[in-house]
N, CA and C atoms of all chains as a GROMACS GRO file, in nm:
protein
  594
    1MET      N    1  12.922   9.216  13.291
    1MET     CA    2  13.025   9.148  13.370
    1MET      C    3  12.986   9.003  13.397
    2THR      N    4  13.082   8.918  13.388
    2THR     CA    5  13.054   8.775  13.400
    2THR      C    6  13.152   8.711  13.497
    3LEU      N    7  13.101   8.619  13.579
    3LEU     CA    8  13.190   8.545  13.670
    3LEU      C    9  13.251   8.428  13.593
    4THR      N   10  13.383   8.418  13.595
    4THR     CA   11  13.452   8.309  13.524
    4THR      C   12  13.550   8.238  13.618
    5LYS      N   13  13.619   8.136  13.563
    5LYS     CA   14  13.717   8.063  13.644
    5LYS      C   15  13.827   8.154  13.695
    6ALA      N   16  13.864   8.256  13.616
    6ALA     CA   17  13.971   8.347  13.658
    6ALA      C   18  13.933   8.421  13.786
    7GLU      N   19  13.807   8.470  13.794
    7GLU     CA   20  13.763   8.541  13.915
    7GLU      C   21  13.755   8.445  14.034
    8LEU      N   22  13.711   8.320  14.006
    8LEU     CA   23  13.700   8.223  14.115
    8LEU      C   24  13.839   8.189  14.170
    9SER      N   25  13.939   8.177  14.084
    9SER     CA   26  14.072   8.145  14.140
    9SER      C   27  14.131   8.265  14.214
   10ASP      N   28  14.104   8.387  14.168
   10ASP     CA   29  14.148   8.505  14.244
   10ASP      C   30  14.088   8.504  14.384
   11LEU      N   31  13.962   8.461  14.390
   11LEU     CA   32  13.891   8.456  14.518
   11LEU      C   33  13.955   8.355  14.613
   12LEU      N   34  13.996   8.238  14.559
   12LEU     CA   35  14.059   8.136  14.645
   12LEU      C   36  14.196   8.183  14.692
   13PHE      N   37  14.260   8.266  14.610
   13PHE     CA   38  14.388   8.325  14.648
   13PHE      C   39  14.366   8.427  14.760
   14ASP      N   40  14.270   8.516  14.739
   14ASP     CA   41  14.243   8.624  14.836
   14ASP      C   42  14.180   8.574  14.966
   15LYS      N   43  14.076   8.489  14.953
   15LYS     CA   44  13.996   8.455  15.071
   15LYS      C   45  14.040   8.327  15.141
   16VAL      N   46  14.087   8.228  15.063
   16VAL     CA   47  14.124   8.101  15.125
   16VAL      C   48  14.276   8.094  15.147
   17GLY      N   49  14.349   8.181  15.075
   17GLY     CA   50  14.493   8.187  15.095
   17GLY      C   51  14.571   8.078  15.021
   18LEU      N   52  14.508   8.019  14.918
   18LEU     CA   53  14.583   7.922  14.836
   18LEU      C   54  14.680   8.002  14.748
   19ASN      N   55  14.794   7.940  14.710
   19ASN     CA   56  14.881   8.012  14.617
   19ASN      C   57  14.816   8.012  14.480
   20LYS      N   58  14.867   8.098  14.391
   20LYS     CA   59  14.801   8.118  14.261
   20LYS      C   60  14.780   7.988  14.184
   21ARG      N   61  14.884   7.902  14.188
   21ARG     CA   62  14.873   7.778  14.109
   21ARG      C   63  14.771   7.682  14.169
   22ASP      N   64  14.776   7.664  14.302
   22ASP     CA   65  14.677   7.577  14.367
   22ASP      C   66  14.535   7.630  14.348
   23ALA      N   67  14.520   7.761  14.354
   23ALA     CA   68  14.388   7.822  14.340
   23ALA      C   69  14.330   7.790  14.202
   24LYS      N   70  14.416   7.803  14.099
   24LYS     CA   71  14.372   7.777  13.963
   24LYS      C   72  14.337   7.629  13.945
   25ASP      N   73  14.424   7.541  13.998
   25ASP     CA   74  14.400   7.396  13.989
   25ASP      C   75  14.273   7.355  14.064
   26MET      N   76  14.253   7.415  14.180
   26MET     CA   77  14.136   7.380  14.263
   26MET      C   78  14.006   7.414  14.191
   27VAL      N   79  14.002   7.531  14.127
   27VAL     CA   80  13.881   7.570  14.053
   27VAL      C   81  13.857   7.472  13.938
   28GLU      N   82  13.964   7.439  13.868
   28GLU     CA   83  13.952   7.344  13.757
   28GLU      C   84  13.902   7.209  13.808
   29SER      N   85  13.958   7.161  13.919
   29SER     CA   86  13.920   7.031  13.974
   29SER      C   87  13.777   7.031  14.029
   30PHE      N   88  13.735   7.143  14.082
   30PHE     CA   89  13.599   7.154  14.134
   30PHE      C   90  13.499   7.119  14.022
   31PHE      N   91  13.517   7.182  13.907
   31PHE     CA   92  13.425   7.154  13.797
   31PHE      C   93  13.450   7.017  13.735
   32GLU      N   94  13.576   6.972  13.735
   32GLU     CA   95  13.606   6.841  13.679
   32GLU      C   96  13.543   6.729  13.764
   33GLU      N   97  13.547   6.741  13.896
   33GLU     CA   98  13.486   6.637  13.980
   33GLU      C   99  13.335   6.630  13.957
   34ILE      N  100  13.272   6.745  13.935
   34ILE     CA  101  13.128   6.745  13.907
   34ILE      C  102  13.103   6.679  13.771
   35ARG      N  103  13.187   6.713  13.672
   35ARG     CA  104  13.173   6.650  13.540
   35ARG      C  105  13.191   6.499  13.549
   36LEU      N  106  13.292   6.454  13.626
   36LEU     CA  107  13.318   6.310  13.639
   36LEU      C  108  13.199   6.237  13.700
   37ALA      N  109  13.142   6.294  13.805
   37ALA     CA  110  13.026   6.230  13.870
   37ALA      C  111  12.911   6.219  13.771
   38LEU      N  112  12.884   6.327  13.698
   38LEU     CA  113  12.773   6.326  13.602
   38LEU      C  114  12.801   6.228  13.489
   39GLU      N  115  12.926   6.224  13.447
   39GLU     CA  116  12.966   6.133  13.340
   39GLU      C  117  12.940   5.987  13.382
   40GLU      N  118  12.963   5.959  13.511
   40GLU     CA  119  12.941   5.824  13.562
   40GLU      C  120  12.794   5.796  13.591
   41GLY      N  121  12.709   5.894  13.564
   41GLY     CA  122  12.566   5.871  13.582
   41GLY      C  123  12.515   5.908  13.720
   42GLN      N  124  12.599   5.974  13.800
   42GLN     CA  125  12.556   6.015  13.934
   42GLN      C  126  12.504   6.157  13.931
   43SER      N  127  12.396   6.185  14.007
   43SER     CA  128  12.354   6.324  14.018
   43SER      C  129  12.442   6.392  14.123
   44VAL      N  130  12.446   6.524  14.119
   44VAL     CA  131  12.531   6.600  14.211
   44VAL      C  132  12.444   6.696  14.290
   45LYS      N  133  12.449   6.683  14.423
   45LYS     CA  134  12.362   6.764  14.509
   45LYS      C  135  12.444   6.858  14.595
   46LEU      N  136  12.438   6.986  14.563
   46LEU     CA  137  12.516   7.085  14.638
   46LEU      C  138  12.419   7.166  14.723
   47SER      N  139  12.408   7.128  14.851
   47SER     CA  140  12.305   7.187  14.935
   47SER      C  141  12.326   7.338  14.946
   48GLY      N  142  12.216   7.411  14.938
   48GLY     CA  143  12.220   7.556  14.943
   48GLY      C  144  12.241   7.619  14.806
   49PHE      N  145  12.282   7.538  14.708
   49PHE     CA  146  12.304   7.590  14.573
   49PHE      C  147  12.205   7.527  14.475
   50GLY      N  148  12.216   7.395  14.458
   50GLY     CA  149  12.123   7.329  14.367
   50GLY      C  150  12.169   7.189  14.332
   51ASN      N  151  12.089   7.121  14.252
   51ASN     CA  152  12.120   6.983  14.211
   51ASN      C  153  12.139   6.975  14.060
   52PHE      N  154  12.239   6.898  14.020
   52PHE     CA  155  12.257   6.866  13.878
   52PHE      C  156  12.206   6.725  13.860
   53GLN      N  157  12.110   6.708  13.770
   53GLN     CA  158  12.053   6.576  13.747
   53GLN      C  159  12.067   6.534  13.603
   54LEU      N  160  12.047   6.404  13.579
   54LEU     CA  161  12.060   6.350  13.444
   54LEU      C  162  11.922   6.307  13.396
   55ARG      N  163  11.897   6.333  13.268
   55ARG     CA  164  11.771   6.287  13.208
   55ARG      C  165  11.802   6.212  13.081
   56ASP      N  166  11.741   6.095  13.068
   56ASP     CA  167  11.757   6.019  12.944
   56ASP      C  168  11.639   6.051  12.855
   57LYS      N  169  11.671   6.109  12.739
   57LYS     CA  170  11.562   6.148  12.648
   57LYS      C  171  11.554   6.049  12.533
   58PRO      N  172  11.433   6.005  12.502
   58PRO     CA  173  11.417   5.910  12.391
   58PRO      C  174  11.436   5.980  12.256
   59GLN      N  175  11.453   5.900  12.152
   59GLN     CA  176  11.462   5.956  12.018
   59GLN      C  177  11.330   6.025  11.983
   60ARG      N  178  11.337   6.137  11.910
   60ARG     CA  179  11.214   6.203  11.867
   60ARG      C  180  11.233   6.259  11.727
   61PRO      N  181  11.123   6.281  11.656
   61PRO     CA  182  11.137   6.332  11.520
   61PRO      C  183  11.182   6.478  11.521
   62GLY      N  184  11.268   6.514  11.429
   62GLY     CA  185  11.312   6.653  11.418
   62GLY      C  186  11.318   6.693  11.273
   63ARG      N  187  11.361   6.816  11.251
   63ARG     CA  188  11.366   6.869  11.115
   63ARG      C  189  11.487   6.959  11.101
   64ASN      N  190  11.551   6.953  10.989
   64ASN     CA  191  11.656   7.050  10.960
   64ASN      C  192  11.584   7.182  10.929
   65PRO      N  193  11.602   7.285  11.014
   65PRO     CA  194  11.525   7.408  10.994
   65PRO      C  195  11.559   7.478  10.863
   66LYS      N  196  11.677   7.453  10.809
   66LYS     CA  197  11.715   7.518  10.682
   66LYS      C  198  11.649   7.452  10.563
   67THR      N  199  11.656   7.318  10.560
   67THR     CA  200  11.608   7.248  10.441
   67THR      C  201  11.468   7.190  10.458
   68GLY      N  202  11.420   7.182  10.582
   68GLY     CA  203  11.288   7.124  10.606
   68GLY      C  204  11.291   6.972  10.604
   69GLU      N  205  11.409   6.917  10.584
   69GLU     CA  206  11.424   6.772  10.578
   69GLU      C  207  11.400   6.708  10.714
   70GLU      N  208  11.328   6.598  10.720
   70GLU     CA  209  11.302   6.530  10.846
   70GLU      C  210  11.419   6.442  10.886
   71ILE      N  211  11.469   6.463  11.007
   71ILE     CA  212  11.577   6.377  11.057
   71ILE      C  213  11.550   6.346  11.203
   72PRO      N  214  11.567   6.220  11.244
   72PRO     CA  215  11.540   6.188  11.384
   72PRO      C  216  11.643   6.250  11.476
   73ILE      N  217  11.600   6.302  11.592
   73ILE     CA  218  11.692   6.348  11.696
   73ILE      C  219  11.716   6.226  11.784
   74THR      N  220  11.840   6.182  11.787
   74THR     CA  221  11.872   6.055  11.854
   74THR      C  222  11.849   6.062  12.005
   75ALA      N  223  11.831   5.946  12.066
   75ALA     CA  224  11.817   5.937  12.211
   75ALA      C  225  11.945   5.990  12.273
   76ARG      N  226  11.932   6.062  12.385
   76ARG     CA  227  12.052   6.119  12.447
   76ARG      C  228  12.033   6.139  12.596
   77ARG      N  229  12.146   6.153  12.663
   77ARG     CA  230  12.142   6.185  12.807
   77ARG      C  231  12.183   6.331  12.824
   78VAL      N  232  12.102   6.407  12.899
   78VAL     CA  233  12.131   6.549  12.918
   78VAL      C  234  12.137   6.584  13.067
   79VAL      N  235  12.205   6.695  13.096
   79VAL     CA  236  12.219   6.743  13.234
   79VAL      C  237  12.118   6.854  13.259
   80THR      N  238  12.045   6.847  13.370
   80THR     CA  239  11.956   6.957  13.407
   80THR      C  240  11.998   7.009  13.543
   81PHE      N  241  11.973   7.137  13.568
   81PHE     CA  242  12.008   7.198  13.696
   81PHE      C  243  11.881   7.248  13.763
   82HIS      N  244  11.864   7.214  13.891
   82HIS     CA  245  11.752   7.265  13.968
   82HIS      C  246  11.808   7.346  14.084
   83ALA      N  247  11.781   7.475  14.081
   83ALA     CA  248  11.832   7.563  14.186
   83ALA      C  249  11.762   7.530  14.318
   84SER      N  250  11.836   7.543  14.428
   84SER     CA  251  11.778   7.518  14.561
   84SER      C  252  11.682   7.633  14.596
   85GLN      N  253  11.597   7.609  14.694
   85GLN     CA  254  11.505   7.715  14.741
   85GLN      C  255  11.585   7.837  14.783
   86LYS      N  256  11.702   7.813  14.846
   86LYS     CA  257  11.783   7.923  14.894
   86LYS      C  258  11.832   8.011  14.778
   87LEU      N  259  11.885   7.946  14.673
   87LEU     CA  260  11.934   8.022  14.557
   87LEU      C  261  11.818   8.092  14.487
   88LYS      N  262  11.705   8.022  14.473
   88LYS     CA  263  11.588   8.085  14.410
   88LYS      C  264  11.547   8.210  14.485
   89GLY      N  265  11.547   8.200  14.618
   89GLY     CA  266  11.511   8.315  14.701
   89GLY      C  267  11.608   8.431  14.682
   90MET      N  268  11.736   8.397  14.666
   90MET     CA  269  11.837   8.503  14.649
   90MET      C  270  11.822   8.580  14.519
   91VAL      N  271  11.781   8.512  14.411
   91VAL     CA  272  11.777   8.580  14.280
   91VAL      C  273  11.639   8.639  14.247
   92GLU      N  274  11.537   8.588  14.313
   92GLU     CA  275  11.398   8.626  14.284
   92GLU      C  276  11.377   8.777  14.271
   93ASP      N  277  11.426   8.847  14.371
   93ASP     CA  278  11.399   8.991  14.379
   93ASP      C  279  11.493   9.075  14.296
   94HIS      N  280  11.578   9.008  14.220
   94HIS     CA  281  11.673   9.088  14.144
   94HIS      C  282  11.600   9.168  14.038
   95HIS      N  283  11.613   9.302  14.044
   95HIS     CA  284  11.539   9.381  13.946
   95HIS      C  285  11.625   9.449  13.843
   96GLY      N  286  11.752   9.424  13.847
   96GLY     CA  287  11.838   9.470  13.738
   96GLY      C  288  11.818   9.370  13.627
   97ALA      N  289  11.908   9.358  13.534
   97ALA     CA  290  11.887   9.257  13.432
   97ALA      C  291  12.014   9.182  13.398
   98ALA      N  292  12.002   9.052  13.392
   98ALA     CA  293  12.111   8.968  13.342
   98ALA      C  294  12.043   8.856  13.268
   99ARG      N  295  11.967   8.894  13.168
   99ARG     CA  296  11.890   8.791  13.099
   99ARG      C  297  11.980   8.714  13.006
  100GLY      N  298  11.955   8.586  13.000
  100GLY     CA  299  12.041   8.502  12.917
  100GLY      C  300  11.980   8.480  12.782
  101MET      N  301  12.647   6.246  14.415
  101MET     CA  302  12.758   6.304  14.490
  101MET      C  303  12.707   6.427  14.565
  102THR      N  304  12.740   6.434  14.692
  102THR     CA  305  12.697   6.548  14.773
  102THR      C  306  12.813   6.647  14.790
  103LYS      N  307  12.783   6.760  14.853
  103LYS     CA  308  12.887   6.861  14.874
  103LYS      C  309  13.003   6.803  14.957
  104SER      N  310  12.969   6.725  15.061
  104SER     CA  311  13.079   6.671  15.144
  104SER      C  312  13.161   6.567  15.069
  105GLU      N  313  13.097   6.491  14.978
  105GLU     CA  314  13.174   6.397  14.896
  105GLU      C  315  13.265   6.470  14.797
  106LEU      N  316  13.215   6.581  14.746
  106LEU     CA  317  13.296   6.663  14.655
  106LEU      C  318  13.418   6.718  14.731
  107ILE      N  319  13.396   6.765  14.853
  107ILE     CA  320  13.506   6.817  14.935
  107ILE      C  321  13.610   6.706  14.960
  108ALA      N  322  13.562   6.585  14.989
  108ALA     CA  323  13.652   6.473  15.015
  108ALA      C  324  13.736   6.439  14.892
  109LYS      N  325  13.673   6.442  14.773
  109LYS     CA  326  13.746   6.413  14.648
  109LYS      C  327  13.854   6.517  14.624
  110LEU      N  328  13.822   6.642  14.649
  110LEU     CA  329  13.920   6.748  14.626
  110LEU      C  330  14.034   6.740  14.727
  111ALA      N  331  14.002   6.706  14.852
  111ALA     CA  332  14.105   6.693  14.955
  111ALA      C  333  14.202   6.581  14.916
  112GLU      N  334  14.148   6.476  14.855
  112GLU     CA  335  14.229   6.363  14.810
  112GLU      C  336  14.322   6.403  14.696
  113ARG      N  337  14.273   6.488  14.607
  113ARG     CA  338  14.353   6.535  14.493
  113ARG      C  339  14.468   6.624  14.536
  114TYR      N  340  14.449   6.694  14.647
  114TYR     CA  341  14.551   6.790  14.691
  114TYR      C  342  14.603   6.756  14.829
  115PRO      N  343  14.681   6.648  14.839
  115PRO     CA  344  14.731   6.606  14.971
  115PRO      C  345  14.825   6.710  15.033
  116GLN      N  346  14.881   6.799  14.948
  116GLN     CA  347  14.971   6.901  15.002
  116GLN      C  348  14.896   7.011  15.077
  117LEU      N  349  14.763   7.017  15.054
  117LEU     CA  350  14.684   7.120  15.123
  117LEU      C  351  14.622   7.062  15.250
  118VAL      N  352  14.584   7.148  15.341
  118VAL     CA  353  14.514   7.103  15.461
  118VAL      C  354  14.371   7.068  15.419
  119ALA      N  355  14.315   6.965  15.481
  119ALA     CA  356  14.180   6.920  15.444
  119ALA      C  357  14.080   7.036  15.451
  120LYS      N  358  14.100   7.122  15.546
  120LYS     CA  359  14.011   7.237  15.565
  120LYS      C  360  14.009   7.329  15.442
  121ASP      N  361  14.121   7.333  15.368
  121ASP     CA  362  14.130   7.419  15.250
  121ASP      C  363  14.030   7.378  15.142
  122ALA      N  364  14.014   7.247  15.122
  122ALA     CA  365  13.920   7.199  15.021
  122ALA      C  366  13.778   7.240  15.060
  123GLU      N  367  13.749   7.228  15.188
  123GLU     CA  368  13.616   7.266  15.235
  123GLU      C  369  13.593   7.416  15.216
  124MET      N  370  13.692   7.495  15.255
  124MET     CA  371  13.678   7.641  15.240
  124MET      C  372  13.668   7.680  15.094
  125ALA      N  373  13.743   7.609  15.007
  125ALA     CA  374  13.740   7.641  14.864
  125ALA      C  375  13.602   7.613  14.805
  126VAL      N  376  13.546   7.496  14.837
  126VAL     CA  377  13.414   7.461  14.783
  126VAL      C  378  13.310   7.562  14.831
  127LYS      N  379  13.315   7.595  14.958
  127LYS     CA  380  13.218   7.692  15.009
  127LYS      C  381  13.236   7.829  14.945
  128ALA      N  382  13.362   7.871  14.927
  128ALA     CA  383  13.388   8.003  14.867
  128ALA      C  384  13.340   8.007  14.722
  129ILE      N  385  13.362   7.897  14.648
  129ILE     CA  386  13.320   7.894  14.507
  129ILE      C  387  13.167   7.901  14.497
  130LEU      N  388  13.098   7.817  14.575
  130LEU     CA  389  12.952   7.814  14.568
  130LEU      C  390  12.892   7.946  14.614
  131ASP      N  391  12.952   8.004  14.717
  131ASP     CA  392  12.904   8.131  14.768
  131ASP      C  393  12.920   8.242  14.663
  132ALA      N  394  13.035   8.242  14.596
  132ALA     CA  395  13.060   8.344  14.494
  132ALA      C  396  12.964   8.326  14.376
  133MET      N  397  12.934   8.201  14.341
  133MET     CA  398  12.843   8.175  14.229
  133MET      C  399  12.702   8.223  14.264
  134ALA      N  400  12.656   8.192  14.386
  134ALA     CA  401  12.521   8.233  14.428
  134ALA      C  402  12.512   8.386  14.436
  135THR      N  403  12.614   8.448  14.494
  135THR     CA  404  12.613   8.594  14.508
  135THR      C  405  12.614   8.662  14.372
  136SER      N  406  12.690   8.604  14.279
  136SER     CA  407  12.697   8.660  14.146
  136SER      C  408  12.558   8.660  14.080
  137LEU      N  409  12.488   8.548  14.089
  137LEU     CA  410  12.353   8.540  14.031
  137LEU      C  411  12.257   8.635  14.102
  138ALA      N  412  12.270   8.645  14.234
  138ALA     CA  413  12.182   8.733  14.311
  138ALA      C  414  12.201   8.879  14.268
  139ARG      N  415  12.321   8.914  14.219
  139ARG     CA  416  12.347   9.050  14.171
  139ARG      C  417  12.306   9.067  14.026
  140GLY      N  418  12.260   8.959  13.965
  140GLY     CA  419  12.220   8.968  13.826
  140GLY      C  420  12.336   8.948  13.730
  141GLN      N  421  12.446   8.895  13.784
  141GLN     CA  422  12.566   8.875  13.702
  141GLN      C  423  12.571   8.730  13.657
  142ARG      N  424  12.590   8.707  13.529
  142ARG     CA  425  12.592   8.569  13.482
  142ARG      C  426  12.725   8.500  13.512
  143ILE      N  427  12.726   8.366  13.499
  143ILE     CA  428  12.846   8.287  13.527
  143ILE      C  429  12.876   8.207  13.401
  144GLU      N  430  13.002   8.207  13.361
  144GLU     CA  431  13.038   8.132  13.240
  144GLU      C  432  13.163   8.051  13.268
  145ILE      N  433  13.149   7.919  13.272
  145ILE     CA  434  13.261   7.830  13.299
  145ILE      C  435  13.286   7.747  13.174
  146ARG      N  436  13.392   7.780  13.103
  146ARG     CA  437  13.425   7.712  12.978
  146ARG      C  438  13.437   7.560  13.000
  147GLY      N  439  13.366   7.482  12.918
  147GLY     CA  440  13.374   7.337  12.928
  147GLY      C  441  13.278   7.277  13.029
  148PHE      N  442  13.215   7.364  13.108
  148PHE     CA  443  13.119   7.316  13.208
  148PHE      C  444  12.979   7.365  13.173
  149GLY      N  445  12.964   7.498  13.168
  149GLY     CA  446  12.835   7.552  13.133
  149GLY      C  447  12.819   7.695  13.181
  150SER      N  448  12.700   7.751  13.158
  150SER     CA  449  12.676   7.889  13.202
  150SER      C  450  12.547   7.896  13.280
  151PHE      N  451  12.544   7.990  13.373
  151PHE     CA  452  12.426   8.016  13.454
  151PHE      C  453  12.380   8.158  13.423
  152ASP      N  454  12.250   8.171  13.395
  152ASP     CA  455  12.188   8.300  13.366
  152ASP      C  456  12.065   8.315  13.452
  153LEU      N  457  12.005   8.432  13.444
  153LEU     CA  458  11.873   8.449  13.507
  153LEU      C  459  11.769   8.458  13.396
  154ASN      N  460  11.658   8.389  13.416
  154ASN     CA  461  11.546   8.403  13.323
  154ASN      C  462  11.437   8.484  13.391
  155TYR      N  463  11.375   8.572  13.313
  155TYR     CA  464  11.269   8.658  13.365
  155TYR      C  465  11.135   8.586  13.360
  156ARG      N  466  11.058   8.595  13.468
  156ARG     CA  467  10.921   8.542  13.467
  156ARG      C  468  10.828   8.661  13.491
  157PRO      N  469  10.745   8.695  13.392
  157PRO     CA  470  10.656   8.811  13.408
  157PRO      C  471  10.552   8.788  13.517
  158PRO      N  472  10.490   8.896  13.568
  158PRO     CA  473  10.386   8.880  13.670
  158PRO      C  474  10.268   8.805  13.608
  159ARG      N  475  10.198   8.727  13.688
  159ARG     CA  476  10.083   8.652  13.635
  159ARG      C  477   9.980   8.634  13.744
  160LEU      N  478   9.859   8.595  13.700
  160LEU     CA  479   9.755   8.563  13.796
  160LEU      C  480   9.760   8.414  13.822
  161GLY      N  481   9.778   8.379  13.948
  161GLY     CA  482   9.780   8.237  13.982
  161GLY      C  483   9.661   8.206  14.069
  162ARG      N  484   9.652   8.082  14.112
  162ARG     CA  485   9.542   8.042  14.197
  162ARG      C  486   9.592   7.966  14.318
  163ASN      N  487   9.530   7.990  14.429
  163ASN     CA  488   9.557   7.909  14.547
  163ASN      C  489   9.488   7.775  14.522
  164PRO      N  490   9.564   7.668  14.508
  164PRO     CA  491   9.504   7.540  14.470
  164PRO      C  492   9.406   7.487  14.577
  165LYS      N  493   9.424   7.530  14.699
  165LYS     CA  494   9.333   7.481  14.804
  165LYS      C  495   9.200   7.554  14.802
  166SER      N  496   9.204   7.688  14.801
  166SER     CA  497   9.081   7.765  14.812
  166SER      C  498   9.025   7.806  14.676
  167GLY      N  499   9.108   7.800  14.570
  167GLY     CA  500   9.061   7.843  14.440
  167GLY      C  501   9.067   7.994  14.423
  168ALA      N  502   9.104   8.066  14.530
  168ALA     CA  503   9.111   8.212  14.522
  168ALA      C  504   9.223   8.253  14.427
  169SER      N  505   9.199   8.359  14.349
  169SER     CA  506   9.304   8.400  14.257
  169SER      C  507   9.402   8.495  14.328
  170VAL      N  508   9.529   8.476  14.302
  170VAL     CA  509   9.633   8.557  14.365
  170VAL      C  510   9.726   8.611  14.257
  171SER      N  511   9.775   8.732  14.276
  171SER     CA  512   9.867   8.784  14.176
  171SER      C  513  10.009   8.742  14.214
  172VAL      N  514  10.078   8.682  14.118
  172VAL     CA  515  10.215   8.638  14.140
  172VAL      C  516  10.305   8.744  14.077
  173PRO      N  517  10.390   8.811  14.157
  173PRO     CA  518  10.473   8.918  14.100
  173PRO      C  519  10.581   8.865  14.005
  174GLU      N  520  10.636   8.955  13.925
  174GLU     CA  521  10.744   8.916  13.834
  174GLU      C  522  10.863   8.867  13.916
  175LYS      N  523  10.942   8.780  13.857
  175LYS     CA  524  11.062   8.735  13.928
  175LYS      C  525  11.167   8.683  13.830
  176TYR      N  526  11.284   8.655  13.885
  176TYR     CA  527  11.390   8.596  13.806
  176TYR      C  528  11.417   8.456  13.859
  177VAL      N  529  11.449   8.363  13.770
  177VAL     CA  530  11.485   8.227  13.813
  177VAL      C  531  11.619   8.188  13.750
  178PRO      N  532  11.703   8.114  13.826
  178PRO     CA  533  11.832   8.073  13.771
  178PRO      C  534  11.813   7.970  13.660
  179HIS      N  535  11.899   7.977  13.560
  179HIS     CA  536  11.894   7.881  13.450
  179HIS      C  537  12.035   7.836  13.414
  180PHE      N  538  12.054   7.705  13.398
  180PHE     CA  539  12.185   7.649  13.363
  180PHE      C  540  12.181   7.590  13.223
  181LYS      N  541  12.285   7.618  13.148
  181LYS     CA  542  12.298   7.555  13.016
  181LYS      C  543  12.432   7.483  13.015
  182ALA      N  544  12.429   7.352  12.994
  182ALA     CA  545  12.552   7.273  12.994
  182ALA      C  546  12.641   7.315  12.878
  183GLY      N  547  12.771   7.321  12.900
  183GLY     CA  548  12.867   7.353  12.796
  183GLY      C  549  12.896   7.232  12.710
  184LYS      N  550  12.967   7.255  12.600
  184LYS     CA  551  12.991   7.151  12.500
  184LYS      C  552  13.060   7.027  12.560
  185GLU      N  553  13.167   7.049  12.635
  185GLU     CA  554  13.242   6.934  12.687
  185GLU      C  555  13.157   6.851  12.782
  186LEU      N  556  13.086   6.916  12.874
  186LEU     CA  557  13.002   6.844  12.969
  186LEU      C  558  12.893   6.766  12.895
  187ARG      N  559  12.829   6.835  12.799
  187ARG     CA  560  12.722   6.774  12.722
  187ARG      C  561  12.772   6.648  12.650
  188GLU      N  562  12.887   6.661  12.586
  188GLU     CA  563  12.939   6.549  12.508
  188GLU      C  564  12.986   6.434  12.596
  189ARG      N  565  13.052   6.466  12.706
  189ARG     CA  566  13.102   6.359  12.793
  189ARG      C  567  12.989   6.280  12.857
  190VAL      N  568  12.887   6.351  12.904
  190VAL     CA  569  12.774   6.284  12.969
  190VAL      C  570  12.700   6.193  12.869
  191ASP      N  571  12.684   6.244  12.748
  191ASP     CA  572  12.612   6.166  12.648
  191ASP      C  573  12.695   6.050  12.595
  192ALA      N  574  12.823   6.073  12.572
  192ALA     CA  575  12.910   5.967  12.520
  192ALA      C  576  12.912   5.848  12.616
  193HIS      N  577  12.919   5.879  12.744
  193HIS     CA  578  12.923   5.773  12.844
  193HIS      C  579  12.792   5.696  12.846
  194ALA      N  580  12.680   5.768  12.831
  194ALA     CA  581  12.549   5.703  12.829
  194ALA      C  582  12.538   5.610  12.708
  195GLN      N  583  12.595   5.653  12.594
  195GLN     CA  584  12.586   5.572  12.472
  195GLN      C  585  12.666   5.442  12.486
  196THR      N  586  12.786   5.450  12.545
  196THR     CA  587  12.869   5.330  12.555
  196THR      C  588  12.811   5.231  12.656
  197ASN      N  589  12.735   5.282  12.753
  197ASN     CA  590  12.675   5.191  12.852
  197ASN      C  591  12.538   5.142  12.811
  198ALA      N  592  12.489   5.191  12.697
  198ALA     CA  593  12.352   5.155  12.657
  198ALA      C  594  12.347   5.011  12.607
   0.00000   0.00000   0.00000
């Protein structure tokens, strides 16, 4: 079982009382605002959940694993997520499995 | 951007809603995401990314102050993988500003 945007909008309908359309739009906008901030180079800090940060990675040598050919991996900006202490504490003891 | 700035942006986008709704929505979404991971359930948001749990096996660690060895039990840690759209937008913007 996986949590998706559909479940999140159902939740806003049930718990917050938004109508179906607003609930769906709100979930979409929630992730879009985070994307926009990151796109503009801002980190996003959601207290109690975690931080999304940006890292600029320099160019490094790489290889095409199929052909063995050497090709440079270009410099790029990537997003990293650091879970808050609170979230880490919540998942630590989980003994079922949801390995990614 | 902080949680309260995110709430303010959403409240601005939805002037037809009460300001309190944006705050409740953000809290409900984050709460559901955290609870889902705590239950071992993964999260998959198309265009944004996915959150999984990674397993860390038990290991012998050391107390850095005393040097005494301590056993660190197995645990799970949250892991995020950015989705295609997020990855491309963040990088494209970095390239044009370089």
